[in-house]
N, C-alpha and C positions, 0 to 999 in steps of 0.2 A: 168698825171691826177691821183689824189689820189682818192681812194675809201675807204669808212669807213663802217665797219661792226660791229654789236653788237652781242655779245654772252652773254647769260644771266644766265647760270647756271654753277656751278663748276663741277658737275657730270651730264653729259648729257645723257638722255635716247634716244637711237636711234631707228628708225624704218626703215625697208627696204622693198620696194615693190618688189615683185617677180613675173615675168611673166612665167607661167608654159608652158612647151612645150606640144603640143598636144599628148594625150595618149588615149588608149582605155578607154571608159567610164565604171566605175566600176558598178557592179550590186548593186541592192538595199541591198543585203545581207551584203556588206561591211559597209554600214551605220549602220545596226543593230549590226554588230560586234563592230564597234567603240563605240556605245552606251553601249553595254555590257562590253566592255573593260574599258570604263570610269568609270562605276559603280564599277568594281573590283579594279581599281586604287584608287578610293575614299575610298573603304573599307580598303585598305592598309594604306592610310593616317590616317584613324580613329584609326587603330591599333597602329600606331606610336604615335598618340596623347595620347593614353592610356598607352604608354610606353611598349607595347608588340612588341618589336623591331623584335624579331625572326619571329613572325607571319607576321609582316608587310613585311619583306623581302620575305617570302614565297609567299605572295599574289602578290607582284610586279613581282616576277619571273614567277608566273603563268600567268600574263597578257601577257608576252612575249611568253610563251610556247603555250598558248591556242589561241592567236590571232596574229599569226606571220605576217599577212598581214595588220593589223590595224595600222593606223598612231599613235594611242595612245601608241604603244609599245615604241616609242621614249621617251615619257614622263616617262614610267616605267624605261627605261635605265637611264634616268637622276636622278630619285628618288633613284635608287640603287647606282649609282655613288656617289651622294651626301652623302648617308648614309655611304658607305665604306670610303669615303674621310674624312668626318667630325666627324663621330662617332667611326668608327673602325680603322681609320688611316691605312687601308689596301689599300695602294696606287696602287699596281698592279691590284687588283680586281676593284678598282674604275676606273682606266684608261681604262680597257677593256669595261666597261659600257659606258663611255663617248665616246670612239671610235665608238661604235655602234650607239650612238645618233647623232654623227657627219656625219653619212653616207649620201651620196648624195640623197638617196631616201627620206630623211627628207626634205620636201618642205619649212619648216620654217627656213629662213636664220638666223634670230636672235638666234633661238635655236641651230643651228649648230655652230654659232660663240661662244655661251656660252659653248657648249660642248667642243670645241677646247681649250678654255681658261682653263676649268676645267682639261683637259688633261695636259696642260702645268703646272698647279699648282701641279698636281701629280708628274711630273718630278722635279719640284722645291723642293718639300718636301723630295724627296729622293736624293737631291743635284746633280741631273743630269742637271746642268745648261745649258749645250750646247744644249740638246734636248729641254729644256724649252724655250730657246731663239728662236730656229728654229720654234717651234709651235706658239709662240707669234708673231713672225714676219709674219708668214702666216696669222694670224688673221688680223693684221694691213693691209696687202696687199690685202687679199681677201674680207674683210668686212670693208672697210674704213669708212662707215657711221654708223657703229654699235657702241653702247655705250660700248661694250666689248673691244674696242680699248683702252679705258682708263685703264681698268684692265690689258691689255696686256703690256702697257708701265710701269705700276706699278710693275709688276712682273719681267720685264726685269731690271728695276732699282734695285729691291731687289736682284736679282741674281748677278748683277755686284757689289753691296755692299758686298755681301757674299764673292766674289772673291777678294775684295780689289781694284776694279776698280772704285774709287770714282768719278772721273770726268764723266765717262760714266753713273754711277748710277745717278748722279745729272742731267745729260742731259736727261735721260729717265724719271725720276720722275718729272722734270719740265714740261713734256708734258702731265702728267696726268690731265685730265679735259679740255684739249685743243682740243680733237677730236671733230669734227663737224659732225652732221647729215646733210642731204640735207636740212631739214627744218630749222635747226639752222643757216645756212649760209644766209637765207633770213628772219630771224626773225626780227620783228620790234617792239618787246616788251621787257621790262625789268621786271624781277620778283622780287617783294619786298621781303626783308629779305635774299636774296641770293647775291652771288658775281656777279658783272657786269663785263663782259669781253669786251674789246674794241680791235678790230682788224683793223689795218691800212694797206692798200695795195697801195704802192706808189713806182714807179720804182726808184725814186731818193734815196730812203732809202738804196738801195744796196751799195751805196758809203760810208756809215757811217763806222767809225772805230769800231772794236769790243768793246762791252761794252758801247758804246755811246747810249744815250736815247733821246727821244723827249717828249714834254709835251702836254697833251690834257686837255682842260677845260670841266668839267661837271657841269651843272647848272640845278637845279630843279625849277619847276614852283612855288614850295612852298617857295623858297628863299635860298636854300643851294647852295654853290659853293665849288667845290673841284678840285684840279689839280692832274692828273694821269700821271705817267711816264710810257712810253711804251718802250719795249726792243725788239731787233731782236730775231727771232726764231732760227736763225743759222747764219753761216758765209756767207756774200755776198748775202743775200736774201732781197727781197723788202717788206717783211711782218714784222710788229711789233705788239706786243701784250702787253696790260696793263690790270689791273683789280683793282677794288675797291669794298669794301663791302657796302651793303645797309641795312638800318634798319628803322623801323617805329619810328617816333618821331619828335619833333620840330626841325627846322633847326639850325645847329651849324656849321658855316663856317670853312673850312680848319682844320678839325679834322681827316682827312683821312677816313671818313665814310660819305656816302650820306644818310641824314635823309629824309625820304619820307612819304607821306600818299597815300591812295588808289587812289585818283583822280588826283595825280600829273603826270607830264611828265618830262622827262630828255632831255636836249639839250647838245649834245656833239660837241665841236668845235675844229677843227684842222687847222693849218695854213700850206697850201701847198706853199712852198717857190718858187717852179719853176714848172709851169704847162706845159702841152704838147703844148698849143697854145701860149707859150712864155709870160705868165703873171707871176707876182711875188707876193708872200705873199697873195694869194687868200684864204679867209676863207672857209673851208668846214664844213658844219654842218649837224647834223642828230638829229631829234626829235623823241622820242619814249615814249609811255605811260607806266605807271606802272600797272602791273597786278600781279596775284598770282594764283597758282594752289591750289584749296581748298582740305582740308583733313577732312574726317568725321570719328569720333571715338565714340565708346561706352566704357566708362572708369569706373574705380573704384570710390569710393566716393571722393577721393582726387584729381581726374582728373590727375593721374600720369601714370597709366598703362592701356593699351588698353586690353579690355576683349573680349574673344571669346564666352563667355556664360553670360547670365543674369539670375538672380534668380527670380522665380515666387513669388509674394508677396512683392517684394522690388522694389523701383523706379529705372528706367533706367537713367543713367547719360550720356547725349549726349554732345559732344564737336565738334565744327566745327572751323577749323583754315582757315581763308581766309583773308590774309593781305590787299587785295585791297578793302575790305569793311570797313576798318578803314579810315574815312574821316577827322579826326582831333582829337582835345582834348575831344570832347563830346563822350558820350556812345552811340554806334550804336547797331542795332539789325538786325537779319536775320531770314528767315523762312525756315522750312524744313518739311518733312513728315515722320512719323514713321508708319510702317505697320507690321502686323503679317501675316506670311505665314505658311501654313501647307503642308506637302508633300502629293502629289496625290498618289492614289493607282495605282497599276500596270494596273488595268483595265481602269482607267481614262486616263492614259498615252497612252495606246494602242489605245483607242478610239480617242484620240486627234491626234495621228500620222496618223491614218486612215483617219480622216477628212481632215488633212492638205495635205496629199499625194494624196487624191482622192479615189473614190470607186474602181477604177481599179488599177491593178499593174502598177505603174509608175516607170520608170527608173530614178534613182536619182544620180546626179553627186556630186562629193565632194564639188564643189563650192556652191551648193545649200543646203548642209547639214544643215548649220547654220539656214537657213530660216525654215527648217522643224523640227528641234529639238525643242520640246516643253519645256516650263518652268516646272520643276518637282514640283513646289510649286504653291498653289492657295491662293488667298488673303482671309484673315479672318476678319481683323479689321484694322482701319486706324485712325490716329490722326494727326492733323496739329500742328506743333511746332513753337514757337517763342523763339528765342535764343538771349540773351543779351550779349553784349561785357563784358568780364571779366575785373575787375579792377586790378587783380593780375598782377604784373610786374615780372621782372626777379627774379629767386631764385638763390642766390649765396651761394655755399657751401664752407666752409673754413676748412682747415686741420691745427689743432693746433700743432700736433706733429706726429711722425711716428707711435706711438702706437694707436692713435685715428683715426678710419677710416674716419669719417666725423661728423662734428657738426650738430646741428639742422639747417635747412635752415633759412636764414635771408632774409627779404624782403627789397628791395630798391624801392623808389618811385620817380616818376617824375611828373611834373605838367600836369594834364590831363590823359586821357586813350589812350594809343597807343599799344594795344596788338594784335588786329586783331583776337582774340580768343573769340568765342561765346559759351555760355553754357546754359543748361537747364536740367530739370529732367521731366520724365513722369512716372506716376504710372503704374505698371504691376501686374495684378492679375491672379490667376488661375481660369478659369471659362469655362464651357461648352457652355453657351449661351452668345452671343455677343450682347452688348447694343450699338447702334450707337450714335454718337454725344455726348459722355459723357466725352471726354478727358482722358479716361482711356483705356489702352491696355488690352484686354482679350486674354489669350492664354493657351495652354496646354503644358505639358512636351514634348520636341522634336520639338516644333514649332520654327520658325526663325523670329527674329526681323530684319527688314531692315529699316535703316534711309537713306532717299534720299534727296540730296541738289542740287539745280540747280546753278552751278558756271557760272555766266554770263560772267565774265571777266577772261581769263586765257591765257596761252601761245599758245593755239591752235586757229584755225580760228573762231570758234563759241563757243556757250555755251556748257558746259559739265554737264552731270548728274553724280554726285559723290555719291557712296553708301558705307555703312558699315553694316555688318551682324553679328548677334550673336545668338546662340542657347539658348532656354529656358530650364532651369534645375530646379530641386527641390533641396533644401538643402542650402548649404552655400559655397560661393567661397572664403572665407577667407583663411588666411595662414594655412598651415598644421604644427602642432607641433609634433615632433617625441619624444615619451616618452620611447620607448624601441626599440633598433635596434640590432638584432642578425642575422648574416648570417650563416645559418645552412648548406647550400649546399656547399660542399668542392670545387666543380668546380667553383661556383660563387665567392667564397672567393679568389681563386687563380687568376681568371681573374681580380678581383678588385685590388689585389696587383700588378699584372703585369702592369695594367694601371697606378697605382701610380708610379711604377718604371719608366715607359715611360715618365710620366709628369715630374718627377724629372730630368731625362736625358735631356729633352727639355729645362728645366730651366737652367741646367748647360751649355747647348749649347749657350743659349742667353748670359749668363755671359761671356763665353769664347769669343764670338764675340766682346764684348766690352772691352776685355782685362782684365777682372776681374778673373784671373786664380785661385786665392785662393778660391773665392766663388764658382767657377765652380767645383773645385775639391771636395768641401764639398758636393755639390749636387750629383755629380757622386758617391761619397762614400755612401750617403744615398740610392741612387738608387740600388747600388750593394748589400747593406745589405738587402733591401727589396726583391730583386730578389733571393739572396742566401737563404733567409728564406723560399721561396716556392719551391725551386728546388727539395728537397727530396719528397715532396708531389706530385709535377708534374711528377716525375719519376715513382711514383706508378700508377698515372692515365694514363700516356703515351698519345699518339695521338697528336691532334692539340695543346693541352695545353703544352706538353713538347716541341714541335717544337717552339711555341711562346716564351717559357722560354729561349731556346737556342738562339733564335734570339735576345731577349732583352739583355742577357748577352754578346753576341757578340758585340752588339752596344755599351754597356757601356764600355767594355774593349777597344774598338777602340777609343772612345772619350777620354778615360783616357790615351791614348798613350801607353797602355800596349799591344804592338803588339804581343808578344809571346802568351799571353792568348787569344787574339782575334783570332789569327791564329788557335790555338788549338780548340777553340769553333766552328770556321767555318768548320774545318775538321770533328768535331764530328757531326755537323748538316748535312754535306754532307753524312757521313757514315750511320747515323741512319735514315735520311729522304732523300733518293736520288731523290725522285719525288717532293720534296718541291718547292714551287714557289720562295723560298729565296735562292735556291742552287746557281743560277747564280750570285746573289749578293755576296754570301759567297765566291765563287770561285774568283770573281773579287777582293774582299778585300784581300783574301788569297794571290793572286798574287801580289797585291800592297804592302803587308807587306813583302813578299819575296824580291821584288825589292828594297824596302827601306832598308832592312837589308843587301843588297849586294849579295843575293843568286840569281844571274841573270838567270842561267840555269833553276833552279826550277821555277822561275817566268815565263819564256818563255813557259815551259811545261804546266803550269796551264792556261796561257792565250790561248794557242793553244786548250786546252780542251774546253774552253769557246767558242772560235770561231767556233768549230765544233758543238755546240749545236744550231741546226737550229731554235728552237723555242724561243731562248733568244733574248731580246731586247738590250742586252749588248755586242753583238758581235763586234760592231764597237769600243766600249771602249776597249775591249780586244785586237783588232788588233792594236789600237793606243798604247796600253801597250807594245806589242811586238816590235814595232818600237822604242819606248822609251828605251827599254832594250838594243837594238843594239847600240843606240846612247850613252847610258851610258857605254857600253863595249868599245866603241871607245875612250871615254874620259879617260878610265883607262888602255889603252894598249899602246904599243910602236908605234913609227911612222910608222914602216913597215906595220902593220896590220890596222892602223887607217883608211886609205883611203878605204880599202876593207869593213870595218865595217860600215863606213859612207854611202857607196854606198848601202849596205844592208838595213840600216835604211831608206834611201831614198825610196827604193823599197817597204818597209813595210808601210811607210807613204802614198805612192801612192795607196796601196791597200785600205786604209781607204777611199780615195777619189773615187776610181773606184768601189769598191764592197759594200761600206756602205754609200751611199750618204745621207741617212736619219740620220746618226749618228750626235750627237752633237759635235763630235770631228773633223768634216771635216775642219772647219776653221783653227784650230790649225795645222792639218796635212798639209794643203796647205801652211801655213806660214813656216812650217819646210822645205817643198820642195823648197820654194823660197830662204830660207837661204842656202840650199845646192847649188842652182844655183849660189848664190853670192860667196860662198866659191870657186866654180869652175871657177869663173870669167866669167861666162856666163851671162853677165849683161842684155842682151836683154830679155832672157827667164825669168830672175829673175824679171825684171820690169813687164812683162806680168802677172806673177804669183802674184806679189804684188798687182797689179790692181784688179785681181780677188778676192783676199782676202778683199780688202777695199770696193769693190762694192757689193760682194755677201755675205760676212760674217762680218757684222759690229760689231758682238759681240764676235769675236774670241779673244783668249788670245794673249798677247804680241803685240798688235797693235802698241805700242810705239816702240818696237824693229823693227817691220815691217817698220814703217815710217822712222826710223833712217837708216836702211839698204837701203830703197828705195832712200832716199836722197843721200846716199853714191854711189849707182849705177848710179844715174843721174849725180853726180859730175864726176865719172869716165868716163862717156860718154860725158863729156864736156857740159852737159845741166845744167848750174849752176843756172840759174834763176829758173828753175823747182825744182832743188835740194833745193834752199833756201826756196821755198814755202812749201816743205815737212817738212823741219826742223822747220819752223814757225808753221806748223800745229801740229807737235808733241808738241811744247812748249805751244800752246794754248789749245789743247785738253787733254794733259797729263802732267800738270805742276808738279804733284807729282812723275813723273817717274825719276829714277836716270839718265836716258839719257838726260833729259831736259837741264841739265847744259852744257853738251858737245854740244848739238844741238844749244844752245844759243851762245856758243863761235864760232861755225862754221858759224852760220847765221850772226853774227856781223862781222866776217872776210870777208864774201862775200859782206856784205853791204859796208864795207870800200873799197873793191875792185871795187865798182861801179856796182855790180850785182843787 
């Protein structure tokens, strides 16, 4: 029996319900602390908006220090982590903040999932892909209904792409957008303007050949018809997935896009060729209505950018996007409400809290805090709005040549209005006294404008109230023109130059990833010139600036493959800044350079020093490096000592598995152990170890080698049918592998032998 499911968004926002275990009820003081911590957090946000980044960081850190029991501290950790990750690119500092936010004491499951993903991104940015993979897989396993699963698959795919594992990269990237929340699995609505996903669950589909597809018919009540091809999500699975884009407009059949309007519905038809009750070619259909999630914005005069502030004395431009309110070619209209709110005084808030909580001292639980928390703003003025559907259609930007960034936008038109975008303006004046029912908003500086719209049809069960807010300001929100720019502060100048060098290095890395070595070398040289230009001044200032300069030079030399200078800079960093957070990275890179240059004994010594650094997160990497050194020694020595060195390498790889289970190198270490068993002709233990790798470490390196040796072990144990399946798996999943050709020859030979 086939079952048909509809998934209606490309990026799915997940929600998780969490049942808290019983715990002692907190005192009322915890609620007061949360409120104070929230205010302090917002103060830090305001500082960041004003570009006072240092002060913002200090305020967020003070939230954690002053309110260590408040749940708001987790939000502060996330703010700090995002700042260090996105602005400072201080990945170690960012990771520590995200780790604190992912603590089990944080009862918000979605927030924990996001914190874990951000931790994984930190590891991705420092190219510790093994650790990144492990964290992202944990997110997928522990939070299967979170929207963060999509980001986890995305970064797993990017990591494999960086490592050159293109088939695994494609496999992970194809899963982005397919993660389902519990609500999405039961969703019976299609969202206009977004991609429609169709999921078919039929046991018969598991028998299809790899790459084979089936066809599903989609028809709208407005007259459009499209055929959608669905493909398997994996090998030998009963689930197939297909998708098609939707847009507002008059129906145009078989153009690979479903044209819809707001009151349409879509009928999806699938032919079940063989049912459980022995019927053939039974049609299975599903009918779903068209809906859309509304968006409310206050914009600039061109309706291009969303504003967080509106100017007193100028009209407020309001835009509502609600595709399901477009009912055809005619111009539609919607209604909304614009209100002015003013912040209550501290006395008013305290009086309101006392009123809500009661005259006596009442014990307040965390679950009831939201009911007691008052709105910090009070209503001052109110105007009802009527918004008319905009006739503006798509704006197409064209690039004439590489030197021209973009031409002026040109408009294209279709017959009728199919935008689902509604606009209006409302006057806003500065006034102490409010005049009711005059269709004009009266406000003062610092007041907040709220526009509220009731979205009657959306992807949720009922109507939603959608809001947008902006602060009232004096002056002008127009663009700022810089007439004179002089950086007099020497420290600021050096920091700016170092960021320029870092940006040029990253651009060079991107060029190198795509094989454009000449362009990459040019960017590295520019970065080196910028960095060398500030080195002398950085030496005079010393401290963190000099440390950052050494780190930047070390990274540039390493990317340029100038390993001698990279090693010298790493040694200098270690000598002058022994307590630096970059020392373990420098040691690891120094050891890698020594191993690459063939100085194995020196490499082992440096790796051992790093393994002994108890606070380092790179100890597992160093232990793996020690094992690789002994394996390299075995390759370069005579037959008499080779066996002894290989045994030592095996023991060192085993230490990675036993002592550093959280290391991103565990999968590779286990695969090396399995290869050792194979070389020793201990095929049974080799097979057990191969199975462990394939099951528990799907992102390990050299999986093609593992599958090849797995098949050879099975063949030696006379399990030829199983061996052929492993060779076929290698061919299917790693077609770019140099072993795929040999695997194909063996598989074909087994097939000719009747296996």
